[in-house]
DRENSE-197274 format. One record per residue: residue in one letter; y, z negated, x of N, C-alpha, C, O, CB in turn. Coordinates in steps of 0.001 Angstrom, whole numbers, padded with zeros to 6 digits, always signed. Glycine has a CB too. Layout:
aYZXYZXYZXYZXYZX;...
***
This chain:
m-002341+077301-016699-001403+076198-016558-001546+075633-015142-002658+075383-014677-001656+075091-017644;k-000422+075438-014468-000425+074912-013123-000843+073449-013146-000769+072792-014184+000952+075076-012472;l-001283+072942-011994-001722+071562-011871-000606+070589-012218-000846+069604-012915-002227+071295-010468;s+000621+070848-011741+001734+069934-012037+002041+069910-013529+002403+068859-014058+002991+070342-011251;s+001908+071033-014218+002124+071078-015665+001045+070297-016393+001328+069611-017375+002153+072526-016164;k-000196+070397-015916-001300+069644-016519-001073+068141-016361-001314+067374-017293-002647+070051-015880;l-000609+067722-015182-000334+066309-014945+000793+065816-015840+000731+064700-016355+000019+066072-013476;l+001819+066634-016031+002937+066265-016883+002471+066096-018330+002846+065132-018996+004053+067320-016796;v+001660+067025-018811+001135+066936-020173+000261+065690-020322+000340+064999-021338+000327+068207-020530;a-000567+065401-019321-001426+064219-019364-000593+062942-019396-000922+062003-020121-002374+064201-018158;a+000474+062904-018621+001341+061725-018598+002028+061518-019936+002130+060386-020410+002385+061853-017495;v+002497+062590-020549+003150+062489-021856+002160+062015-022907+002491+061164-023733+003756+063842-022269;l+000934+062565-022884-000089+062123-023838-000442+060653-023641-000659+059933-024615-001346+062980-023701;l-000502+060206-022399-000790+058802-022117+000304+057898-022682+000002+056849-023252-000935+058578-020603;l+001553+058283-022534+002657+057487-023079+002601+057440-024602+002900+056410-025206+004005+058057-022622;i+002221+058546-025216+002134+058570-026674+001014+057667-027164+001187+056937-028140+001917+059998-027175;v-000138+057712-026492-001292+056909-026908-001066+055432-026629-001304+054590-027495-002558+057385-026196;v-000606+055115-025420-000423+053714-025030+000798+053113-025695+000759+051954-026108-000299+053591-023517;g+001876+053861-025810+003098+053352-026410+003870+052487-025438+003485+052333-024279+002784+052569-027663;p+004974+051918-025927+005794+051083-025056+005074+049788-024691+004275+049266-025468+007128+050769-025727;v+005365+049290-023519+004775+048029-023072+005405+046884-023855+006626+046823-024006+004973+047828-021537;a+004574+045984-024348+005077+044836-025119+005850+043900-024206+005499+043721-023040+003914+044074-025808;a+006905+043306-024746+007701+042338-023993+006860+041103-023708+005999+040731-024506+008990+041954-024766;a+007111+040475-022575+006368+039280-022189+006622+038156-023186+007752+037955-023632+006756+038834-020767;r+005596+037448-023522+005683+036309-024431+005337+035041-023667+004605+035079-022678+004741+036491-025654;s+005867+033921-024132+005673+032650-023459+005223+031589-024438+005295+031756-025655+006948+032215-022762;s+004761+030500-023872+004515+029308-024673+005224+028144-023984+005406+028140-022766+002970+029029-024842;v+005616+027164-024784+006327+026003-024267+005710+024747-024857+005500+024653-026067+007841+026081-024590;e+005427+023799-024004+004992+022482-024461+006184+021539-024301+006663+021315-023190+003727+021968-023652;v+006656+020990-025420+007784+020070-025422+007209+018652-025474+006512+018298-026425+008761+020349-026635;c+007500+017846-024457+006962+016487-024355+008099+015478-024480+009065+015525-023720+006202+016289-023013;n+007980+014577-025431+008990+013535-025579+008645+012368-024658+007806+011528-024985+009090+013062-027058;r+009305+012331-023503+009112+011267-022513+010250+010249-022593+010430+009438-021684+009025+011861-021087;s+011010+010295-023677+012131+009365-023839+011672+008141-024627+010524+008057-025063+013327+010056-024553;e+012590+007203-024795+012278+006005-025582+012695+006154-027042+012570+005214-027826+012963+004786-024974;w+013196+007346-027407+013641+007577-028780+012778+008624-029472+012191+009495-028830+015104+008011-028798;t+012717+008522-030769+012014+009512-031571+012920+010724-031778+014086+010574-032143+011573+008911-032933;i+012393+011909-031548+013117+013149-031816+012793+013531-033256+011632+013755-033600+012723+014304-030794;v+013822+013603-034094+013596+013864-035522+013848+015324-035912+013381+015780-036955+014488+012963-036354;e+014586+016052-035072+014826+017474-035324+014846+018205-033986+015283+017666-032969+016167+017697-036105;f+014362+019450-034013+014364+020282-032812+014619+021724-033227+013916+022268-034078+013018+020154-032028;y+015633+022339-032618+016019+023715-032928+016010+024531-031644+016285+024015-030560+017420+023769-033609;m+015694+025796-031782+015667+026712-030651+016204+028051-031142+015708+028608-032121+014216+026855-030051;s+017220+028560-030455+017867+029788-030894+018187+030661-029681+018565+030135-028634+019155+029475-031699;p+018042+031980-029800+018500+032829-028692+019972+032529-028391+020764+032318-029309+018307+034343-029034;s+020328+032512-027130+021687+032121-026727+022775+032980-027350+023895+032506-027539+021811+032182-025233;y+022477+034223-027671+023483+035102-028265+023680+034841-029759+024602+035398-030357+023092+036551-028049;d+022849+034019-030369+022879+033783-031820+023562+032447-032124+023207+031427-031535+021439+033800-032410;d+024526+032444-033027+025237+031216-033396+024498+030385-034439+024895+029254-034717+026609+031560-033915;d+023435+030926-035017+022681+030238-036065+021466+029545-035449+020666+030177-034758+022240+031235-037175;w+021336+028242-035704+020206+027486-035169+018902+027792-035894+017827+027608-035323+020494+026007-035247;g+018971+028249-037125+017733+028504-037861+017115+027211-038360+017807+026214-038567+016736+029253-036985;r+015807+027243-038549+015114+026098-039137+014717+025065-038085+014573+025375-036903+013879+026567-039886;d+014548+023839-038548+014062+022743-037715+012596+023018-037385+011767+023103-038291+014234+021353-038436;l+012270+023158-036115+010912+023490-035707+009915+022349-035920+008703+022564-035898+010909+023890-034264;l+010429+021143-036126+009534+020014-036404+009171+019929-037884+008163+019327-038253+010181+018706-035958;g+010000+020535-038720+009737+020445-040161+009787+018995-040611+010780+018302-040383+008366+021067-040512;r+008726+018538-041246+008668+017140-041710+008136+016190-040645+008112+014976-040849+007798+017039-042950;d+007710+016737-039511+007171+015918-038430+008294+015396-037546+009445+015814-037668+006166+016720-037594;v+007947+014492-036671+008856+013979-035649+008093+013939-034335+006863+013986-034318+009417+012557-036028;l+008830+013851-033238+008215+013659-031928+008455+012219-031495+009523+011881-030985+008787+014666-030875;e+007462+011390-031702+007534+010007-031229+007473+010021-029702+007012+010999-029113+006373+009134-031833;p+007933+008945-029053+007761+008880-027603+006286+009091-027238+005397+008440-027786+008267+007520-027054;g+006049+010015-026302+004692+010340-025879+004085+011528-026604+003076+012065-026146+003820+009158-026071;d+004666+011962-027727+004154+013112-028475+004538+014424-027805+005502+014491-027043+004677+013088-029912;t+003762+015469-028105+004070+016807-027619+004045+017811-028763+003378+017606-029777+003082+017222-026525;l+004771+018882-028583+004810+019997-029520+004637+021265-028697+005342+021453-027706+006151+020022-030356;t+003711+022142-029089+003502+023395-028379+003984+024553-029241+003561+024716-030385+002015+023575-028004;l+004875+025350-028669+005406+026551-029323+004832+027750-028601+004799+027778-027371+006980+026579-029311;t+004378+028745-029352+003757+029911-028740+004453+031193-029178+005238+031206-030126+002274+029969-029093;n+004147+032261-028468+004627+033601-028793+006153+033702-028784+006749+034352-029643+004101+034014-030145;i+006770+033054-027806+008231+033050-027680+008650+034280-026872+008120+034539-025792+008741+031725-026995;s+009600+035026-027410+010037+036250-026739+010866+035948-025493+011471+034884-025362+010844+037115-027700;c+010871+036907-024599+011623+036807-023357+013118+036820-023676+013630+037799-024219+011251+037965-022385;d+013809+035742-023341+015233+035639-023651+015796+034378-023017+015059+033581-022436+015472+035635-025182;d+017113+034201-023133+017759+032927-022831+017884+032184-024148+018304+032760-025151+019165+033123-022135;w+017525+030920-024150+017464+030124-025377+018390+028924-025305+018560+028320-024246+016036+029661-025641;d+018992+028580-026447+019722+027323-026596+018807+026374-027366+018141+026776-028321+021113+027530-027337;l+018783+025118-026943+017921+024120-027559+018769+022975-028077+019746+022589-027435+016864+023608-026562;m+018409+022424-029232+019097+021247-029738+018054+020241-030217+017201+020546-031050+020082+021621-030885;f+018150+019035-029666+017316+017913-030084+018208+016914-030799+019337+016674-030371+016585+017252-028866;i+017718+016331-031877+018440+015259-032566+017514+014060-032597+016377+014151-033061+018887+015683-034024;d+018010+012923-032094+017155+011733-032045+017310+010887-033304+018074+011222-034210+017483+010891-030807;e+016576+009797-033339+016514+008922-034511+017872+008323-034888+018075+007928-036037+015528+007808-034259;d+018801+008251-033933+020138+007724-034203+021116+008801-034648+022280+008513-034927+020676+007034-032975;g+020639+010058-034716+021506+011167-035100+022256+011782-033935+023099+012657-034135+022484+010708-036122;d+021960+011331-032704+022615+011895-031521+022057+013287-031247+020844+013497-031274+022418+010973-030283;e+022956+014239-030981+022565+015617-030689+022619+015879-029195+023552+015465-028506+023467+016608-031433;c+021613+016566-028716+021572+017003-027322+021373+018507-027333+020370+018991-027859+020432+016275-026509;v+022311+019260-026761+022226+020717-026729+022092+021168-025276+022889+020787-024418+023475+021371-027406;l+021088+021971-025021+020897+022599-023717+021101+024093-023918+020492+024690-024805+019468+022281-023109;e+021951+024696-023103+022290+026098-023290+021671+026980-022221+021496+026575-021071+023788+026273-023295;e+021343+028203-022635+020877+029270-021764+019682+028877-020897+019700+029039-019677+021997+029718-020888;v+018647+028359-021552+017397+028060-020872+016612+029362-020791+016264+029947-021816+016582+026933-021614;d+016336+029810-019579+015652+031088-019372+014151+030909-019578+013512+030073-018938+015944+031647-017955;l+013619+031699-020467+012179+031681-020707+011725+033123-020863+012003+033767-021875+011810+030824-021974;c+011030+033622-019860+010641+035030-019897+009260+035219-019279+009122+035326-018061+011677+035898-019162;g+008246+035259-020132+006900+035542-019682+006209+034414-018959+005103+034597-018450+006925+036699-018817;d+006828+033252-018901+006218+032109-018237+005854+031060-019269+006544+030899-020275+007161+031519-017172;d+004779+030354-019018+004468+029194-019835+005164+028012-019186+005167+027878-017962+002912+028960-019964;a+005754+027157-020007+006571+026078-019466+006266+024763-020164+005721+024729-021268+008053+026413-019598;t+006627+023700-019497+006587+022361-020085+007981+021788-019960+008552+021750-018870+005516+021436-019385;w+008531+021339-021086+009836+020693-021083+009637+019228-021385+009188+018868-022473+010802+021347-022106;d+009973+018370-020418+009912+016930-020616+011293+016438-021027+012270+016619-020301+009419+016204-019331;i+011362+015820-022185+012613+015226-022672+012579+013767-022257+011769+012995-022770+012785+015385-024248;t+013454+013381-021332+013468+012007-020845+014677+011255-021409+015636+011863-021884+013487+011980-019301;s+014611+009941-021347+015741+009114-021793+016992+009455-021001+018081+009556-021567+015414+007613-021646;r+016841+009633-019702+017979+009948-018838+018641+011251-019261+019867+011334-019335+017534+010036-017376;e+017830+012272-019539+018383+013555-019969+019096+013450-021308+020166+014032-021490+017284+014591-020057;l+018511+012712-022248+019158+012554-023542+020493+011832-023413+021479+012234-024030+018249+011800-024497;i+020528+010777-022621+021768+010016-022428+022843+010885-021785+023993+010871-022222+021509+008771-021561;s+022473+011651-020736+023466+012486-020049+023899+013657-020931+025030+014132-020824+022897+013011-018715;c+023017+014113-021786+023318+015253-022651+024311+014898-023751+025200+015688-024070+022042+015785-023271;i+024157+013700-024333+025043+013322-025448+026316+012682-024955+027222+012408-025742+024333+012371-026397;g+026396+012441-023659+027633+011941-023071+027818+010508-023305+028817+009935-022871+028795+012664-023590;
***
């Protein structure tokens, strides 16, 4: 067997053993820096029309509270926050790909988001 054939076989065996490279995962710390309590929080891939489940569950994010989400796949995400008054704030196409991030929810952002 020629050297180039041996290298090709070795490369194929390496790909079989190692397998495909896993997609980058991220974590996000969501910090409520607003003056309102966040009672619901949803996160959905931008291509999906379904919001899925409330990530807070029975909890809420009081002003000053944080929520850490881990193992988030590389994608563009739509986010929806609902405050104590029932006001919805939707942020579209937030890029999160392999980076750890902190999202600060401020009063100014909530006011501008709900119009």
